[in-house]
Structures are given as structure tokens and as C-alpha cells.
N, C-alpha and C positions, 0 to 999 in steps of 0.2 A: 712158228712151229710147223714141222713138215707134215704132209698129209699122212705119212706112215705113223707118226707119233699120235696124231689125232685119232686114227683108227684104232690104235692100241688102247688108248684111254677109253674110247667108247666100247671097245670089245671087253675091256676089263670091267666096266660098269655092268654090261650085260651078262658077263660071266659070273658076277657075284651080286645077284639081286638082293639077297638078304642083307649083305654088307651095305649095299647101296641104300636099301630101305632104311636100315638102321642109321646110316650116315645122313640120309635126307631127313629122317625123323629128328635126329639129334640137331641137325642144322636148323630145321624149322622151329624146334623147341627153343633153341638158343635165340633165334630171330624173334620168335613170338614173345619170349621172356623179355628180351631187350625192348620190344615195342611196348609191352605192358608197363615196364619200368619207366620208359620215357613218358608214357601217358600219365602215369602216376605223378611224375615230377611236374608235368604240365598242369595237372589238376591242382597239385599243391601250390605251384607258382601262381595259378589263376586265383585260387582261394586266398593266398597271401596278399595278392594285389587288391582283391575285393575288401579284405580286412583292413589293409592300409588305407584304402579309399574311404571306407566307412569310418575309420578312426580319424582321418583328416576332416571328414564331414562333421563328426561329433565335436572334435576339437575346435573347428571353426565356429560351430554354433555356440559353444561355451565361451570361446574367446570373444565372440561378438557380443554376447550378453555381458561379459565382464568389461569389455571395452565401452559398452553403452553405460554401464554403471560407473566406470572411470570418469566418463564425461559428466554424468550427473553429479558425482561427488566433487569433482574439481570446480564445476559451475557453482555448486552450493558453497564451497570453500571460498571462492572468489567473491560471491555476494556477501558472505558473512564477514570477511576481512575488510571489505571496502564499503559496504553499505549498511551494515548492522541491520540485517533483515529480520531479526527476531520479532519486531513489532508488526511486520507484514509478511510473516513466514508462510501463511496460507497461500497468498498470491504467488510468492516466489516458488513454493513447492509445487503448485499446480503447473506453472510454466515448465519447471524442470521435468516433471513426469510426462507432460505432453511431448517434450522433445526427446525423451528416452524411453521407448516403449517397453524395454526389458525390466525397467525398475518399477517396483511396486510401492516402496516407501522411502522417504528421505528423512534424515534426522540431523539435528545439530546438538552437540554435546559440549557442555562447559566442564572442562577437565574430563571426568568420566561420567558426569550426570547428564542425562538426556533432558534438554530444556525446550526443545521444539521438535515437532513431528508433523509430517503431512503424508497422507491424509490423517486428520485427527480422529475422525470417526472410526471406531474399532481399535484404535491404537492408544487410547487414553491411558491404559495401564502402564505404559512405558515411561510416561513423563515422571521425572524425578528419579528414575532407576539409574543406579551408578554401576557401570560395567567394570570399573576398576576395583570395586569392593567385592563383587560376586566372583568367587573362584572359578566358576564355570566360564566366565567371559574374560577374566583378567589376563590370562596367558596370551590369548591371541590379540587382545588389545595392545599389550606390551610389544608383541611381535611387530605390529604396525608402527609403533614408536621407534623400535630398534631399526627397522628398515627405513624409517623416515619416508615412507611411500605408502601407496594404497595397498592394503593387505585384506584379503577376503577371509573372514572367519566363518567356520561352520562347515557343513550345515549345523545350525543351532536350533534347539527348541525355543522358539520365540516366546517372550513373556506374554504377548498378546494372543498367542496360540499359533500352532502350525510350525513348520520348519522353514528356515530361510538361510540364505547366504548373505552375510553382512560385510560389506566393504567399508573400510574406515581409512580416512586420511588424517594424520595428525596435523593440528593447526598450531602455528607459533606466532607470537607477538613479541617483537624485539628479542628473538631467539629464545623466548620463554614459551614452553608448552602451555596451550590454553584449552585444548579440547580436540574434538574430532568433527569432521564432516562425514556423514555416513549415508549409505544407500543399501536397501534390502531387496534382494531378488527372492521371491517365494520359490522354494525348491520344487513344489508340485508344478508351478507354472513352467519352470525350466524343463523338468523331466517330461512334461506333457507335450513338448514340441514334437512335431512329426518325425524329426530325425531320430528320436529314440524309439519310435514305434515301427518304422519301415525297415526292419532287419530282414533282408532276403537271403542271408548267408546261413545255410543249414548247419546244425551241429556246432554253433558258436555261442559265446556268452559275452555280453557287454557288462563292464563293471567299473564303477567309480568309487575311489577310496581316498581317504585323507591320510597324508603322511605326517608323522611327527616332525615338527619343525626343528627340533633340537637333535634328534637322532636319525632322521630320515627313515625311520622304521615304519612298517605298515601300520596304519591306524584304522579308523572306522571305515567299513565298507557300507556306504549309504545308498548304493543303487546297484542292482544286479538283475540280469534277466533270468538267472537260474539260481535261486536262493539256496537250493539244497546241495549244490555242487561247489566244493571249495578248491578242487584241484583241476588243472588243465593239463592235457597230455599231448596236445597237438601244437599248432601254430599259435604263437603269442606275440601280439604287437601292443605297445603301450607308449603313452606320451605324458610328460610331466608339465603341469601348469604352475609355475613358481608363484604367481601372485595370490594363489589360493592353497598352495601345497597339495594340489590334487594330482592323482595319477589316473589317467583314463586308459583302460585296457580292453582289448577284444581278443578272446582266446578260443581256440578250437578244443572242444571238450574231449573228443576222441580222434586219433589220427586215421587217415584213410588207409585201409588195408592194401598192400601191394597187389595181392591177388583177390579179385572180387568174385571169381567163379570157382567152383569145386574142381580139383585136379582130375578126378574120375570122370566128371562130365566133360571136361576139356579133352581127355584122351578118347572118350567114346565118339565125340563129334569131330575129332581131328581128321580121321580117315575120309570124312565126307566133305569137309570144308577146308582141308589143308591148302590145296592149290588156290581155291577161291579166296580163302582168307589171306594167303600170301600175296596174291595179285591185288586183292582189295587193300591190304595193309600198305603195300608200296604205292598203290595208286591213290589211296585215300588220304595219305599223309599230306601231300601238297594241296589236295582239295580242302582238307580240314584247315590247313594253314591259311589258304585263300579265304575260306569262309570266316575264319576268325578276324582276318584283316578287314573283310567287308563289315563284320559286326562292329569291330572297333571304330571303323570309319563312320559307320552309322551313328554310333554313340557320340563320336566327336561332333558330327553334324548336329545331332539333337542338343548336345551341350552348347554349341554355338547359338542354336536357335533359342535356347532358354536364356542365354546371356542377352541376346537381342531383345527378347520379350521383357526381361528384367529392366533393361535400360529404358524401355517405353513405359513401364509400370511405375517408375519412381521419378520424382522431380529432381533427384540428385544427378549430377553429370559424372558418369563413370569414365575413368581414363586408365590407360595402360602405357607405361613408359619403359621402353627398352633402353636401359642405361648404357649398354655396350654399343649399340648403334645410334644412340641418342635420337630415337624416333618415338613419337607419342601418338597413340590412337585415342581419340575422344569420341564418346557416344554422340549420336545424332542430335540429342536434345541440348548439346552445347550451343548449337546455332539458335535454338529456340530461346535459351536463357540469355545468351550474350550477343546474338545477332551475327556472329562471324561464320561464314561458310567454310567448308573444308579447304577450298582454295585459299581463303584468307589465312587459315591456320598454317598452311604449308608454304606461304609466301616467303617467310624469313625464319631463320633459326631462332632468333630471340623474340618470337611472337608472344609467348606467354609472359616472359619477363617484362616486356613493355606494357602489358596490361596491368601489372601490379602498381598500386599507388606509389608515386615517387618517395613519399615519406616512409613507406614500409618495405620498399624493394630490398634494401640492404639487410633489414632484419629477417625477412623471409629467407633470403639466400643464405645468410649466416646460420639460421636455425636449421635449415635443411642440410647444410654441409656438416654441421655439428652432429646431427642425427646419423648421417651416413658414416661418419668417423667413429661413432659408437657401435655397440653391438645390438642396438635396438632394432626391432622388426616393425615398429609402428612409428608413424609420423603424423602429427596433427597440429594445425596452426590456423589462427583466425586473422584475416587481413581483408583489404579492399582491392577489387579489380574493376577495370573499366570495361563497359560494353561498347558496341560499335557506335552507339549514339553519343558516347562521351560521358555517360552517367556512371557513377561508381556504385558497386554492390558490395555489401558485407558478405563474406563467405567463410565457411569452415572447410579446409582442405584436409582430408584424411587419406593416409596411404599405408599400404602393407608392403614391406621391403623383403624381397627375395635375395638371398646372398648365396655365393658359391661356397665351396668347401673351405676356402681361406677366410671367409667372412666378408668378402668384398661384395657390395651391392651390385646386382646385375639386372634387376628388374623391380619395378614398383607399380602396384595396382591400387587404385584408390577412387575416391568420389568427392565431388565438390558439392557442398550443401549451401544453398542460398539462404541467408538469414537476415536480409536487409530489414524486413518488417519487424522481426523480433528485436534486432539490434536498435532500431530507431525507438521502439517502445522502451527498451532498457535505458537508452540515453535520456528519453523524456522522463522516465520514472526516476532516474538519478537526479535529473534537474529539479523535479518536483520535490524530491526528498531533501535536496540541498536547500531549496527555497524554504521548505517547511522548517528545516533545522535552523536556518537564519532567523525566521520569524519567531520561533520559540526562544532562541537565544536573545533576540532583540527585546522580547517582552519580559525576560527574566523569570519566566514561569517554570515551576517544577512540574515534571510529568510523571505519571504512574500508569502501570499496566497491572491488572489484577485478574487472576484466574479464580473466579468466585467459588468454583467447586473444589479446587485443591488448595487454595490459599497462596499459591505461588504468586509472587509480586516482584515487579521491576520498577525501580525509581531511577531518575536521572540525577546527576551530581547536584544540580541546583535545588532539588527537593531536599537533599540532605543539608546543603549549605544554609537553607532557611532556618534550620534549628541548630546551627552551629557545628555540624558534623561533616565528615566526608563519607562517601558511600562505603569505603573500606572499613571505616570505624563502626558502621552499623551492621556489618555482616554477622551472621547470616540474615538476609532480608526476606521477611514474609509479611503477611498482613498483620501479624502480631507486632511488627516494628511500628506500624502506624498506631495501633491500639495502645501500645505502651507509652507513647509520647503524646497522646491526646487527652484532654481534660475529661474526666469521667462524666460530668454533666453534659458535655457536648456530644459524647458517644451516643447518648440516648436520642438526641436530635438527629444525629447522622443516621442512626439505625432506622428511624421513622422515615427520613427522606429517601434512604435506599429502598425501603420496602415499598414506598409509594411509586418509585421508578420501576422496580421489579414487577409490580402489579399493573403497570401501564397507566397509572393515575397521573404521572408526571412524565413529560417527554425526556427529561434528563435529571440527573441527581445534582443537587446543589445544597451546600451547608457551610455556614460560618462556624469555625471551631477553633479552640485554643490548643496550641501545642507547646510542650515544655522545651524551652531552649536549653542548650548545653550549660549556660551560665546560671540557669535557674528561673529566669523570667518567662512569662507566657507570651507567645507570638500568635496573633490572630491570623488565621488562614482561611481564604475562600476556596473551598474544595468543590470542584465541578467534575462531572464525568457522565459517561453514557455506556450502556451495554451494546456491544457490536456483534456478538454472536451468542446463540442459545443452543442448549443441548436438544437432542431429539425429543426429550420429555417436556420441552418448553421452559427449562430452568436457565437462569442467566449463566453464561460461561465466561466469556472474555469481556473485560470492561477497561476502558481507557479514560484518562482524565488529566486535570491540571491542578496545581497548587499555586495560589497567588498570595503573597504577603500583603495583608490589608491592615496591619497594625497601625500605621500612620492614619489611615482613614478612620479606624475605630477611635483613636485618640481624639481626632477632630470632631467625631460624632459626640463623644463624651463632653468635650469642651462646648460644643453647640448646645447640648442638652442643659448644661449648667447656665449658659447664657439665656436659653429659653426660660429656665426657671426664674432667673432674675427678671427677665422681661415680663413674665406673667405676674411677678410680684409688683413690678413697676406699673403695669397696666391696671392691676387691682387698685393701687393707690390713686392712679389717675382717674379711675372710675369714681372713686369716693370724692376726689377733688372736683370732678366735673359735676357730680350730683350736687355738692354744696354750692359750687360756683353758679350753676344754673338756677338753683333756688334763690340765691342772693340777687341774680340778675332779674329774675321774674318779679320780685317785689317792687323795685322802682319802676319796672316796665308796666306793671299793673296800675301803679299810682299814676304814671303818665297817661296811660290809656283812660283811666277813670276821669282824671281832670280834663282831658281833651273832650271826653264824652259830655261832661258837665258844661264846658264852654260852648260846645256845639248846641246843647239843649237850651241853655239860658241866654246865650248871646248871639244865636244865629241870626235874629232879626236885626241886630245892630251891625252885622258884618256884611260886606258886599259878597258877590258871587265868588270872587277870587279867594277871599278869606275863608269862606265855607269850603271851597274846594281844597285849600291847603289843609284845613282841619281834617277833611275826609282822607286825604293822602296820609296824614300823620296817624290817624286812628287805624287805617287799613295796614299801614306799615308796622305799627306796634303789634297788631294782631298777628301779622305774618311772621314778625320777628319772634313773637312768643311761640308760634308753632315750630319755627326753625330751631329755637333753643330746645324745645321738647324733643324734636327729631335728633338733634345732636346728642342730647342726653341719652336717648335710647341707643344711638349708634355707639357711644362710648361705653355703654354697658355691655352690648353684645359683641363688640369687636368685629372681626371679619370671620364669618363662617360661611363657607360655600353652600351650606345647606339652606341659607337664607336667600339665595339667589332666586329671583323671579323674572318673568318676562315683562320688560319695561318698555313703555312708549316714550322714547326720547323726545319726540315732537311735543308731547304734552308737558314733559319735564321742563324743556326749554321755554315753553310758553309761560309756565308758572314762574320761572326765574325772571323773565322779562317783566311780568306783572309786579314782582317784588321790587324791581328796579325802575318802575314806571316814572317816579318823580324825577330821578336823576336823568332818565332818558329825555324827559320833556325839558328839563333845565338846559341840557346840552343840545337840544334839538337833534338828537342822534337818530340815525336810520339803521334799523336792524333787518337784515335780509336772512330769512331762514329757508334753506332748501329742504326738500323732503328728507326727513330723518328716519332711521330704521328702528325696529324693535330689537332690543338686545336682552341677553340674560345676564343680570347683574343685581346688586343690592341698591335699592332706591335712594336711601338717604345720602350715602357718599357720592353717588352719581349726580344727584341734585346739587350737592355742595360743590362738586367739580365744575359744573356749568356755571354755578353762581360765582365762583371765584374767577373763572376765565372771562365771563361777560363783564363782571365788575372791574377787572383789570383793564379791559378794552375801553370801558367808559371812563376810567380814571385817567389813563395816560394818553390824553388827547392833545392836539395842537391848538393853540389859540387861533381864532379867526378861521377855523376849518371845521366844517360840518363832519362830525364823527359818522363813519359808515362801518358797520360791523356785519360780517358775513359768516354764517354758521352752516356747515354742511357735513354730511356723513356719506362715506363711500364703502362699498362692499368689496372685500377681497376673499381669496379662497378659504383662509382660516381665521380671519378677523375682520372687524369693522374699523375703519379709520375715520376719526372726527377731526375737524379743524375749526378754530375760531380766529378769524382774520380781521384786523383793524387797520385804519390809516393814521395811526397815532405817531408818537415820537420815535419809535423804534428802539432797538437795543444793539449796543456794540457787540461784535462777534466774540470778544474775549470774555463776555459775561453770559454767554449762552448756557453754560453749566451752572454758574454761580447763582443765577436767579432762582434755581430750583432747590437751593439749600435753605435750611431753617434760619430765620431771622437775618437774611441777607437782603439789604436794601441798596438800591442804586441811587436813590434820591433822598433828600432830607424830608422830615415829617412836615416842615413848614410848607414845602412845595407840593408834595403829594402825600396825602394821609395814608395810614395803613400800618400794620404790625410787621410786615415782611414775612408772614407765614402763608400767604395765599397760594403761591406756586409750590411751596414745599408740601402743603396739604394735598394739592392736585397730584403731585408726583407720588405721594404715599397711596392715594386712592387708586391711581392707575396701576401701580405696582402690585397692590393687593389683588387686583382683578387679573393679574398676569399679563398686563400690557406694557407699552413703552410710551414715553412722552418726550417731545423735543420741540424746538422752535426754529424758524427761519425769519430773518429780519433784515430790513434795510433802514439804516438810521435816517430819521426825518421823513420816511415815506410810509412804511408799513411794518407790521409784525403779524406772523401767522404761527399759532401754536397747534401742533398736531398731537393726538394721542390715539392709541389703539385699544380695543377691547376684544379679546378672543371670543370666537363663536361658541366655545364649550367651556 
């Protein structure tokens, strides 16, 4: 443009000041208006971004809680389908809750009925509750079955009180629906998380509502920060959570006004601040933008710092995988857990793949590939990996998948949880359960579990088989099932035994009872059990026990009782016989004794010393024999009664027996060696008879031209005394070691060796009655030693 033209324009402006003023005014009004509009858009955009960020934070918190509940439910389902944890549900439930902090309660349902819950305290009311019968819970329970996946019902008014979100996973056995594994997150616990309280966006409302699963229409609004406001007029952002049919929304209640100052005020101050405002506006815009960049950079730095602190605060190894560049970032505690430095991790491309256990490598790769090919945004798998020392760790690897607009995975963020201790405990528990199961199966015992307070009862198949049924045929099973099949008379005994156990008078419950078999006869059962948990009030709660069929034992006991009756009758007859026989034996013995006394009195001066000595031996022997007959008669009358045991001096008893056999001892010129003998607790007459028979046998079965030597001794052991009578007689062949102790068994003719063949049989009976054992050791032609034991108690 020429200098002349420029001068004309300037001259034109100066020549029309009003027009220029109006023109400038209009220009700056337009410029100012445009700036105000841009600022409004920036504010709206910033607010929208804050709302989206807050929505993402809320969604992440809820999804984390639901994901935690998913893990608890699937763990419970796995335990239920593989280990039958109903009998040990408390321990399993405790482990699950410890591993899943968002979960408050876990439940196991048989069809729709809740059969197990942890914790039980405070949740007793739900046991036996059928969710498929109650119309309030039936719909969402069926929704889980229709989806064949975990579905979160509610929030519901829980039967035990309060509101909760109930996740349920349908369980199947051989493609047949058997029930649910369920977990509860208390609504108040979820809504009390800081993420719901730290709302720093003004003029906004957070709202959680349930959508109708059939119509996708708006259902119940169960959380809102502004209960009195039902409409939103500004920005609205929302996200849908399909596993619970929840919609999370954050809405601006009132839109920002485009003009926030009064036009009149703006016109009044325009003349003073127009140029300053203009200069400021054009100069300030870049400065504001730079300031925003600095603030956003600062936020990013703080966010990175929070991430670093989070990795230090948790034992989990956090990782970030750029799928496009195939680069993986792992937190510093990866080296702490597995021992590999960052240089080790970057040394080769297949670093992580090589750490996976060879038996599981292909499974992990296949599962991850399958997840990438699906539309899932979550991945979770349990496997083993090797540390730098060569030891394998059990881990759970969790990942969140970020996909592009086409659904292709481009990034994955996750964490590695080390579970070796827990896994080893689970494997050990599984081993113990397997061993216990085999032991129970090997014993053939029936088992039972009884909730004393509710009557709920669980039997195993063997319990039903004992009375001729299957478990299915006894359904529905309660404590009444046992009562209906038990003999009425035995129910009273059982009740008394139970009460004694409940009151602490007995360490366990035990009762023998008759149960009605399917075919009509009675089966004897030994019923044993013990209370393993009590209510807060000290009442018995859960009781476990066994059933053992003792019918055969009872039959043998009855047969033995009949034999005892017959034996008692026989013993009674023998006592009468012994009384008569002893009386008949005493008469000729008295006569012999009397005549010997007369001979001694009238003819002692006509006999030499030897003859008088023989008469003395005969008289003394007759007297001792009379005493012995009397003792035997008393013994036959009293039988064996442990109450008649007394403390006996066996040294004195043996001395008396030797005196009784003095004539025979002198005739054979026998030598008897008696070692120190103990005092024992026994019945005197049979013990004296025992030594009489053994010493008599030793004197009888001697060798010609050999001086008999008999050795008697007693030795102390921990629980018994052992006696022995040893001779140097003719000995016994080994094949007759047992025969000699039988009744009327003789090894030699009466012409060669006198006797009735009852001596050792009587010895055996006496020792057995005292609870001992008798046996012999012998060398033919050299010696025989007979041993017997007498218990100390």
C-alpha cells in the first residue's frame, strides 16, 4: 500500500471520530464477546473432563469391588465343586474374605436354598432361606442362571438386615443346575469409600441407579448426592456396568451462563478498561494456556508419584504392557519378589515366557490369546513362575485390557499377586481331606453333621445304606429323619447322653441305638459325636459324628450272654458236686487220720524211729490234705471274683507247698532252690494250687539215677510278675507244648507216671483267670521250664 493511501485512511479515521469510536466499540464488543464465548467453552470442556475423570474413578472403584467379589465367588465355586467344603465352610469362608477385602459375606446355595454362610455370626437368619421362592429375589437369581455367569442383584434389603449387593454364580453338576456360589458387598461399605465423598466439582450430582434387565428402562435410584433434584440441565456423563445392570451418572444441575457479568456494568467499565482489557485478553490467553499446561504437567507428575508410591505400598507386582510396541514396564518390587534386575528383564524378548512353568506355558499363552480375541477387558489366570534362584512361585496374574475403537487390544495394565503360601496350604488341605475321605470310606462309617439350633442335618451315603436306603430316598433330610428311624426306647438313652455332653459332663456323645431297616428288622448302631462350635449364648451349634453298624457285635454279645448263663448253671452244679465229693473224701481221710493216730499212740514203742517218722509224715500229710480239700471246696463255691484278691506272699505259699510234698522230696532226694519271690495281688487258694501242681509235676517226671533239682524264681517287669518252675527231668517234645495244657491230656501211661492229666489244665485256668499267660520251654532228656505271668493290677 502506498504512503498516500495510508495517509488517506488515517485521515479518514481522524475525520470521523464518532464513526471510529462506534467502529472500535463494535469491534471490541465483538472481540470481547468472542473471548467470553471461548472461555465459556473452555470452562464447559474442563468441567466435562473433570466429570469424565470422576466418572472413571467411580466406575473403577465399583468395578474393582465387583472384580474382587468375582474372585471370591469363583474361588467359592471351585472349592464347592471340587472339595465339598460344606463341612469346613467356616475355614474356607475366612480364607476367601481375607483374600478379598471388598467382600463382606459369602454363601453357598443348594438350588435356591442357602445352606452355608460365612461369617455365621449375625447371618444365622439366612440359613434355609430360598431365594427362588421369594418373589423379591427370584427374578435376579434367574437372571444369573440365564446369563450363566456372575450377576449382581440389588441393592437388596438383606434378610439379616441392611442393604447389600449380592453376586451369584450358578453352579452345575453334569450340566444340571445345583445351586449358587454367592458373595455380598454391603452397600454402605461401598458407598462410604472416599471416592464417593471427595466430589470437588461444583453444581454436579452423582447418581447410581438400577436398570430393568428386561426393558433396560430406568429402575431404582439407590444413591444420589442431591435427593431433591430429579432433572439435570447441564453436562451429563454416564457409564453402564452390565454385570449388575447399574448405570453410573454424573450430571451438571445447572449450565454455566454465557455471560456472568451484567451488560450495564460491562458498558460502564468498558471506557476505562477497554484497551487494557484488549491488551490483557490477547496477552493473557497464551499465558493462561501455558499456565494450564503447567498445571496439567504438575498433575501428571503427581499422578506418576502416586503410582510409584502405590507400587511400594503393595506386595503385588504392577506391570504395564504396551501391546503395540511390545514393551513391558514392571514395578521395582518385581526384583524383590523374583530376583531379576531390570537388565535381566530387558535381556531377551521372551524373558517372561521362559519364567512360566513348562507344564503351564502353553495354557497361559492360549488363555491370554483367547481373551485378546474376545471383547473382554479383564484377564485373570493362576499359574507358576520361576524366580532367579530356580524356585517356582504360585501367582495370580490380573490384567485390565485397553482396546482401540476397533476393539483391538493396544495396552494392558495389571498386577501379579504371589500366592505360594496360600496355594501350598490349599494343596495340603486338599491332601488331608483326601486322606480323611479315604479313612472314612475304609472304615465303612456313616457320617453326620447337625445344626443343633436349626435341625438342619447332613448325612453321607453310607449312613443311609446302613438302614437300607439311599440319600435321595430319605429326602428331605433333617434331624427328624434320624428320630423317625430310631427305636423309641433308645431315643431316651440318646437324649440323656446328648444332654450330658451339652452340659460338659461327658467329653463326647456316645450311644448304642437300634434303627429300623428298610426291610423291617432292627440294626444296632454305635452313634458317636461331638460339638465343635457354640453360639454366643453358650448353646451347642454345630455337631459332627459317625454311625457304625455293630449288629454283628451285639449278636455275639447275646450269644456270649447265653453261654455265660449256661456256664453259671454248670458252675452251680459243679459247686454242689464239689461239696458232696469233698464231704465223701473227708470221711475216709478222717478215718485214715484217726487210725494212724491210734497206731502212733498204741504202737509207737514197738516201732523204730524210721517207722514213727513215717507215721508222722502220714498224719501230717492227711491233715494238710484235709485243709487243702477244704480250701478247694471254698474256691469252688466262690469261683473267681476280683474282689477277693489280696496281697499274697508267694515266698510263704511256696514254702507251704514244699512242706506238703516233703515226703516225696525226701524219697527222691530232690533239691529245691527258691530265689526271692515277690508279693502279688491275687486269690490265695488258686495260686497255692498253681504252685502245688507245678512243683508236683517237677517231682513226678524225673530221670532215673539223677538227683532232681527244681529251681523256682520270680522276676519283675513293667506291668506284670513272671514266675518260672524249672526242673532237670525227662523233658517234653515240642509238638506237645500246647497239648499238655489241655484237660485230661496225658503224654505217659498211668503205670509209668501217676496222675489224672488235669494238673497243667488247672494251672492254665488259674493263670487265665488272673489275666496272665502260661507257657513252657523244654529240651527232651535235659530240662523243662514252665513260665507264667500275673499282672500287677
